[in-house]
N, C-alpha and C positions, 0 to 999 in steps of 0.2 A: 503494499500499499504505499502510495506516495504522501510523504509528509508534506503539509502546507507549510510554506515558508511563513513564519511569523514576523510581522511588521509592527513596529511601533508607530502609531498614528497619532497625530495632533488634529483636533478639529478646532477651528478658529472661527467663531461666529457669534455675535452678540444677540441672535435670535435663538433663544433656548429651545423653542419648539423644533427648529430646523436641526440644530446640534443634536437633539435627542433623536430625531428620525435617522440621521447620518449615523450615529451611534449605533442604532438598532440594526441597520443594514450591515455594518461591519461585524456586529455580534452574530448576526444570521449567517455571515460567511465564515464564522468560527475565528474571527480575530478577538484577541481579549485585551490587547495592550493599547488602550485608547484614552487619551486625555483630552478633555474639552476646556478651551480657554474662551472666555467671553469677549476678550480684546486682544488687539495686536501686541501691545506692550507686554502682557503676560506671556504671550507665546515666544517673543523675542528673549525675554529673560529666563526662559527654560530650555533654550536651544541645547545647553549642555548635556540635556538628557538624550541627545542624539535620535530625534524621531527619524524614521524612514521616509514616511509620506505626511504630507500636511495638506488637509482640506482647508482652504482659506477663503472666507468670505471677502469679496471685493469691497462691500460697502459697509464700514464700521465706523462708529463714533469716534474713537480716540485717535486713531491713525489710520490712514488709507491702506487698503490691501496692498497697493503697489509698493508702498514705503516698507511695509512688512515683508513683502516678497523680496525686495531688494537687499533687506537686512538679512534675511534667511540665507539669500544666495551668497552674500558677502561672508557670512558665518561659516556656511558650509555648502559649497556648489553642487554636493552630491545628494542634497536632501530633495526629494521628489515633492514639487509643490503643485497642487491642483487648486486652481482659482475658480471660486464658484460666484456667480453674479446673479442678481434678481433679474436684470434686464438684458436683452439681447441687444449687444452693441458691438459692431465689428471693431471698432477702434479700441475698445476695452480689450477684447480678445486678442487682437495684434499686439497690443502693449504689453498684455500679460505674457504672452510667449516671447516677446522681445526681451522683457526683463527676466526670462529664465523660467518661467512656469512650465510644467510638463504638459499640462492640459488645462482646458477651460471648459467649464460646464454651466449651463444656465439652470437655475432653480426651476424645478417643475415635477411632474408626476413621474418622470423617467429617470430622475436622478440616480436611484439605487442601480439601475441597469447600467447607467454610464460609470458609476463608482466601480461596479464589478468589472467592466471592460477596461477601465483604466488601469485597476489593480493588475489585471491580467497582463496588460500591455508592459507595466512596470516590471512584472515578474520576468518576461521575455527579455526586455532591455538588460535587466540585471544579469541574467543567464548569459547573454551575448557578451556583455562587457567581461565577465569571468572568463568566457572561452577565448576571446580574442586577445586578451593580454593580461594573463594571470600575474605576470612579473610586474606589470605596471600597478596593478592593484595592490600587490604586496608591498612595492616600494612606497606607494602612497600611504599605506596603512602604518608602515614603519616609521613614518614622520611623526605620527601622533603618539 
């Protein structure tokens, strides 16, 4: 039986209802290591916990999703950040990807399906990275 790779997730959303829904999706997919932050500042100050994947709301009160995204990427470019937005806006999507988001999702009824697909994509990317250049990963890890 294939063991599911366990990821550490951060959910960053000031909408508690949305955050709980995302949390439930992840639990349904058998993920257990999930932390919720209601604002970007708390997320940034906890990056030392080394999350693998962050679901980041674009529109938050304290600090914009883009600012949080840039800070996450500066802290550790290997964290997969998925930007979640309430409104469909091509510029926002393009900017999210430009600043290093792995993907961009619009809030809606099918978010859970998209989350599942994105996590599958991340697993594939991580596997590919391991295969293509294990030496590089080892060197990278030895720095820390």
